[in-house]
C-alpha positions, -999 to 999 in steps of 0.1 A, spaced: 0 2 0 16 36 -11 22 57 18 9 98 15 39 120 21 28 156 33 45 191 33 46 189 71 62 156 73 53 119 72 23 103 87 23 83 115 39 46 105 5 25 92 -18 51 99 -30 53 57 -33 15 59 -54 12 93 -75 39 78 -79 19 44 -86 -9 65 -114 3 79 -129 18 52 -123 -14 33 -145 -34 61 -171 -6 58 -175 -12 21 -172 -52 32 -205 -49 50 -220 -31 24 -212 -64 4 -196 -42 -26 -160 -45 -38 -128 -22 -32 -96 -15 -48 -72 12 -49 -62 18 -84 -40 45 -87 -22 73 -66 -19 108 -85 -2 137 -61 -17 137 -27 -49 124 -38 -59 85 -38 -85 74 -64 -103 46 -60 -129 23 -78 -161 4 -68 -192 -5 -83 -216 15 -96 -242 10 -64 -233 26 -29 -220 53 -9 -203 60 23 -178 85 37 -154 83 64 -131 113 81 -102 104 106 -88 129 132 -52 127 136 -48 150 167 -44 192 166 -56 202 136 -49 173 113 -78 156 97 -78 128 70 -111 126 48 -123 97 28 -150 99 3 -169 75 -18 -200 82 -36 -219 63 -65 -201 62 -94 -175 92 -84 -152 72 -61 -130 93 -41 -107 91 -11 -89 124 -5 -64 142 19 -49 171 9 -23 193 33 -18 228 28 3 254 51 0 229 77 -37 226 74 -56 198 61 -79 209 32 -107 184 23 -119 180 -9 -153 175 -24 -168 157 -56 -184 186 -79 -217 165 -69 -213 177 -38 -204 212 -47 -230 218 -69 -262 208 -47 -240 236 -17 -240 261 -49 -278 255 -50 -284 256 -12 -266 291 -16 -284 307 -45 -314 302 -22 -327 277 -47 -354 256 -30 -371 235 -58 -356 217 -86 -376 203 -116 -358 174 -127 -361 140 -145 -331 115 -136 -306 96 -162 -274 77 -157 -254 111 -165 -269 128 -140 -275 98 -112 -247 114 -88 -265 144 -85 -294 129 -76 -279 108 -49 -262 139 -35 -302 156 -39 -311 125 -19 -288 131 12 -302 168 19 -340 180 29 -335 221 18 -345 215 -17 -378 200 -29 -377 181 -62 -405 178 -85 -405 149 -108 -425 159 -141 -435 129 -165 -415 146 -197 -386 169 -196 -406 194 -219 -433 198 -190 -402 199 -168 -388 229 -178 -423 248 -185 -431 243 -148 -399 257 -140 -406 287 -161 -439 297 -147 -421 293 -108 -397 318 -121 -424 340 -136 -446 341 -105 -422 339 -76 -393 364 -89 -370 334 -87 -349 316 -107 -366 285 -123 -338 253 -118 -341 224 -140 -319 190 -139 -321 166 -167 -298 135 -182 -279 137 -213 -291 129 -250 -330 132 -250 -334 144 -216 -312 173 -227 -331 178 -261 -364 178 -247 -357 210 -232 -349 226 -260 -390 242 -264 -390 252 -230 -354 271 -232 -367 289 -264 -402 298 -249 -380 313 -215 -360 326 -237 -382 346 -262 -402 358 -227 -371 369 -207 -379 341 -180 -347 334 -157 -340 300 -157 -307 275 -147 -307 245 -166 -284 217 -159 -278 191 -181 -259 158 -175 -232 148 -206 -211 117 -211 -174 116 -196 -152 148 -213 -130 116 -233 -163 101 -249 -174 138 -263 -176 136 -295 -174 98 -306 -211 96 -309 -210 81 -275 -247 66 -259 -268 92 -251 -244 124 -262 -252 151 -281 -238 188 -283 -263 206 -263 -250 236 -254 -244 239 -295 -278 228 -300 -294 257 -279 -268 284 -285 -293 306 -305 -320 300 -275 -302 306 -242 -288 334 -228 -255 316 -217 -242 276 -225 -214 264 -212 -196 230 -210 -182 229 -172 -144 212 -188 -126 216 -155 -138 209 -123 -118 237 -107 -142 261 -129 -176 244 -113 -178 267 -88 -172 302 -105 -197 286 -136 -227 283 -115 -221 309 -95 -218 329 -128 -251 310 -143 -269 323 -118 -264 358 -120 -268 358 -161 -299 348 -159 -315 368 -136 -296 400 -140 -301 422 -174 -325 410 -194 -332 378 -180 -329 347 -198 -321 311 -195 -287 293 -189 -278 260 -198 -246 244 -181 -239 206 -195 -221 188 -169 -197 158 -179 -203 131 -157 -165 124 -151 -159 163 -143 -188 157 -116 -169 125 -100 -137 147 -99 -127 161 -62 -114 195 -60 -123 228 -38 -156 228 -16 -156 264 -22 -182 287 -38 -172 320 -51 -193 347 -33 -187 375 -61 -190 374 -98 -167 392 -122 -175 387 -159 -155 403 -187 -177 417 -211 -211 411 -190 -217 446 -173 -257 448 -172 -269 484 -174 -284 495 -138 -285 529 -145 -309 556 -165 -295 581 -188 -312 610 -174 -304 632 -202 -325 609 -225 -353 603 -201 -357 640 -196 -358 651 -233 -381 623 -234 -402 638 -206 -404 670 -224 -416 656 -256 -444 637 -236 -456 670 -220 -456 687 -256 -475 658 -273 -513 663 -281 -517 629 -283 -497 611 -264 -497 573 -261 -480 546 -235 -472 510 -250 -464 490 -219 -449 454 -228 -437 426 -208 -409 441 -194 -431 463 -170 -442 430 -154 -412 412 -158 -393 443 -142 -426 444 -114 -430 483 -123 -470 478 -122 -475 497 -95 -452 526 -97 -460 527 -137 -498 532 -128 -488 563 -104 -472 574 -138 -502 570 -155 -521 582 -125 -501 618 -128 -499 620 -164 -534 611 -175 -518 592 -204 -537 565 -220 -523 531 -220 -523 504 -245 -504 466 -239 -490 439 -257 -501 407 -248 -471 402 -223 -473 437 -210 -514 429 -201 -516 436 -163 -487 466 -164 -518 485 -154 -552 472 -138 -570 464 -166 -602 479 -155 -581 514 -154 -601 542 -169 -567 552 -189 -565 518 -201 -574 511 -239 -567 473 -241 -540 452 -263 -528 461 -294 -518 442 -326 -530 411 -347 -559 406 -321 -560 438 -305 -588 460 -293 -600 485 -321 -597 516 -297 -561 504 -288 -550 496 -324 -569 530 -339 -550 547 -309 -515 537 -320 -521 544 -352 -533 584 -349 -513 590 -314 -483 619 -322 -457 604 -294 -456 564 -287 -442 560 -252 -426 526 -252 -417 504 -225 -405 472 -224 -412 459 -257 -394 443 -289 -420 455 -311 -423 423 -328 -448 418 -359 -477 407 -341 -478 443 -330 -468 461 -355 -483 450 -386 -466 464 -417 -436 483 -403 -438 514 -429 -478 517 -415 -467 516 -377 -474 549 -357 -471 569 -386 -476 599 -373 -457 595 -342 -425 600 -325 -415 572 -309 -396 567 -274 -382 533 -263 -372 521 -227 -357 488 -228 -329 467 -213 -316 449 -242 -296 473 -265 -301 448 -291 -344 455 -291 -342 489 -297 -345 500 -334 -347 462 -341 -382 465 -359 -388 501 -353 -366 532 -355 -372 553 -324 -365 587 -320 -352 585 -284 -338 555 -272 -333 546 -231 -315 517 -221 -321 506 -189 -342 488 -167 -378 494 -167 -383 495 -126 -353 524 -127 -365 542 -155 -403 544 -144 -394 550 -109 -374 581 -122 -399 588 -144 -424 592 -110 -400 622 -98 -400 643 -130 -435 636 -143 -465 659 -147 -500 659 -160 -508 660 -197 -536 677 -216 -557 646 -228 -589 652 -226 -601 657 -263 -577 630 -273 -598 605 -245 -627 617 -255 -616 603 -292 -606 571 -279 -638 569 -261 -656 572 -290 -637 545 -308 -644 519 -277 -682 531 -283 -681 524 -321 -668 489 -317 -667 475 -283 -649 439 -274 -677 416 -272 -685 382 -287 -722 380 -303 -748 363 -286 -759 334 -310 -772 315 -280 -747 291 -272 -720 292 -246 -691 316 -255 -653 317 -246 -664 352 -235 -688 339 -207 -667 315 -193 -639 341 -191 -665 367 -172 -671 336 -147 -639 338 -141 -637 372 -134 -667 371 -111 -657 342 -87 -615 344 -87 -607 378 -74 -571 365 -65 -553 340 -89 -529 332 -117 -543 323 -151 -516 305 -173 -531 299 -208 -519 275 -236 -515 287 -271 -543 295 -298 -579 310 -297 -587 300 -264 -555 322 -254 -566 352 -273 -597 353 -256 -581 351 -221 -558 381 -229 -585 399 -244 -615 394 -217 -595 386 -183 -590 409 -156 -556 415 -145 -545 438 -116 -526 435 -84 -538 406 -72 -542 384 -102 -513 373 -129 -511 363 -162 -490 338 -175 -484 331 -209 -461 320 -239 -461 351 -258 -432 351 -279 -426 314 -293 -463 307 -290 -458 272 -274 -487 247 -275 -483 226 -246 -473 250 -220 -503 258 -199 -505 226 -179 -475 225 -167 -473 263 -163 -503 260 -136 -483 233 -121 -453 257 -115 -471 287 -106 -491 261 -76 -458 246 -61 -446 286 -61 -478 301 -54 -495 274 -28 -517 296 -12 -532 311 -45 -558 298 -69 -538 287 -101 -566 285 -134 -548 270 -166 -568 279 -197 -563 252 -229 -579 241 -261 -582 209 -265 -553 201 -288 -528 218 -266 -543 204 -233 -529 168 -250 -495 183 -257 -487 174 -219 -520 159 -203 -497 132 -190 -487 157 -160 -522 149 -145 -499 123 -123 -475 153 -112 -507 176 -100 -521 146 -83 -491 132 -68 -480 169 -58 -518 173 -44 -523 203 -68 -559 221 -65 -555 230 -104 -584 243 -118 -581 230 -156 -601 247 -185 -605 230 -213 -622 251 -244 -632 217 -264 -645 230 -297 -629 196 -318 -604 215 -336 -570 234 -340 -593 261 -337 -566 292 -345 -554 274 -374 -591 271 -388 -601 302 -381 -568 311 -407 -584 283 -427 -620 298 -426 -608 334 -435 -584 329 -460 -581 297 -472 -615 292 -485 -627 270 -456 -602 240 -463 -599 225 -431 -564 202 -437 -554 187 -405 -575 206 -379 -604 186 -373 -596 165 -339 -621 138 -350 -603 129 -381 -589 96 -387 -592 63 -411 -632 63 -406 -634 102 -420 -611 93 -449 -629 60 -457 -662 77 -458 -653 113 -475 -655 129 -445 -693 121 -440 -688 96 -406 -662 105 -376 -660 87 -345 -667 101 -312 -644 128 -298 -605 109 -282 -600 114 -252 -633 116 -232 -612 143 -208 -638 135 -182 -628 98 -176 -591 104 -183 -589 130 -154 -607 106 -133 -584 78 -145 -549 98 -126 -574 104 -97 -584 137 -109 -619 154 -108 -638 159 -145 -671 184 -150 -682 188 -181 -700 218 -191 -725 223 -222 -746 250 -215 -740 289 -199 -760 282 -168 -737 256 -156 -706 275 -156 -709 289 -123 -715 257 -108 -683 237 -124 -665 265 -108 -681 267 -75 -676 228 -73 -644 232 -83 -632 252 -55 -643 225 -31 -616 203 -43 -586 213 -22 -561 181 -29 -567 171 -68 -570 192 -100 -603 195 -115 -606 193 -151 -639 216 -168 -645 207 -204 -663 236 -222 -676 222 -252 -673 254 -277 -688 260 -312 -657 257 -332 -679 288 -353 -669 309 -325 -640 335 -335 -612 359 -324 -622 392 -333 -606 417 -339 -582 403 -364 -556 419 -385 -553 404 -420 -521 386 -427 -493 412 -441 -518 442 -434 -516 470 -414 -533 480 -375 -560 493 -394 -572 467 -413 -590 448 -391 -615 426 -395 -643 428 -370 -667 398 -377 -679 378 -402 
């Protein structure tokens, strides 16, 4: 048996042999084999079968300690003496768990695999971090996304290599578009296998480079602590976004320093934390002089949690407000100066106000195509002020007159110190006329409508988090749901991700156990992550899941009806072999039966076919306090979302109804 020599002299004769004998005996009692494989410097490395874990420490008197650590798949025997004192080294897996605790992580959304099994084992040994195991990695990352949006914390994911990592892609893109802070850890094969087409090996950093704020593979154990620290800092600062850290299995098994950095200093990444007061004062002078000023609030206002102070600015200036879908709630939706959403399915008055204003004061929006229509016709009479934390977003789509790079909360707080009341009485009168000319309503055709359902939600739930999937139901919710300081809307606005709503509700409820969480989905999107009933039931989450079932992929069908001659290709959710065999004359019953499916998971299912039964269904759902309740609303497929901008049209090219 080799003997370890230290800077302070030789250890007592035989001490290492005795220690190893004791350790060997302990391993033997666990019925596993043990062999010393090699010696490198002042570190012994060992190999044991891929099953057990143990740890032993010896005190040799005074300040000299010897620590031996063995963990599943990451065996290590370490004694390192520095400056006359012993320094204990730990595996990368242990350091990762320590780092998560230092960052205040209390919940991880994870799914295990071979390349992360050692991390899972370290998490098993602690009680401070809650582990949530959804039934699919895509659902996992959506849940972490909504957890982050609704708590203000960083969402954390842990998945294995290969398919586990690639299943994160849609969720990462969703979070990236909507500026959601995530840190996602992916397992990776050992370094010597990378690039050799090893089992479950993919270049996940390369795959996700365009949809993450930062991505890196940890190549050296000594860099692990710094990289994790930087990841959380990057995710939550500046324009928030997802960060991916790829963890090779051998790096995580390697012994190294137990220290976790306290500070971050990244050359080349210095997020702006101030407001250029010269530019801001210039913008406020323009606001005061304008005859038809208009605030445009985007998702940045909500992300920065600047809603309260922005509402104060609106109250002081008397300037009307329009919002993007992601900005809904920047001011309470019942505020007298709030007009509505603008864009493809925006309110008539909101779109007309953008077209007629002479100053558009925008905060926290990217000016994407769904709100601008044809760029040359967007706000043609207006000077444009643009406040955004992301320099790259300013003048990318719309050329602006006064650019201001700043966090929305910082900028609006400074605005609140200087703004004055504007003369908008005549302007508000014109806006009121547009509202009266084309109010936001669904025509009463005698059927239960999405508006009926959403208005019942408004009546019954004063405090709630509402998540949505993507499609017609999403547009209906963003048009009619009332949002204020007690209610929050969570939706996939940039990527438009079907399958988002249900797992998002799970994440929101886990982060906000005392709040009611309602998910609104279409029958198509609901089926994309419907397996998460198992997660919701096992976690005892009393979610209210509203499924608007019109038997079609409704948003695509609406386009087919209006612009494709009613050729309903690939949108009929009852079409199949029987449909093809009978040339469309016969179809089976709709599948699945959502009520029976919910019940099969141990949840409650309710089907509503008449307007008179809506209120009772929600009352019944509120009584269910331990499991989810699915309410299936049978909707006429002819219900359309109006207004609607024609493809390639301007904000004034609105279809009001058909």
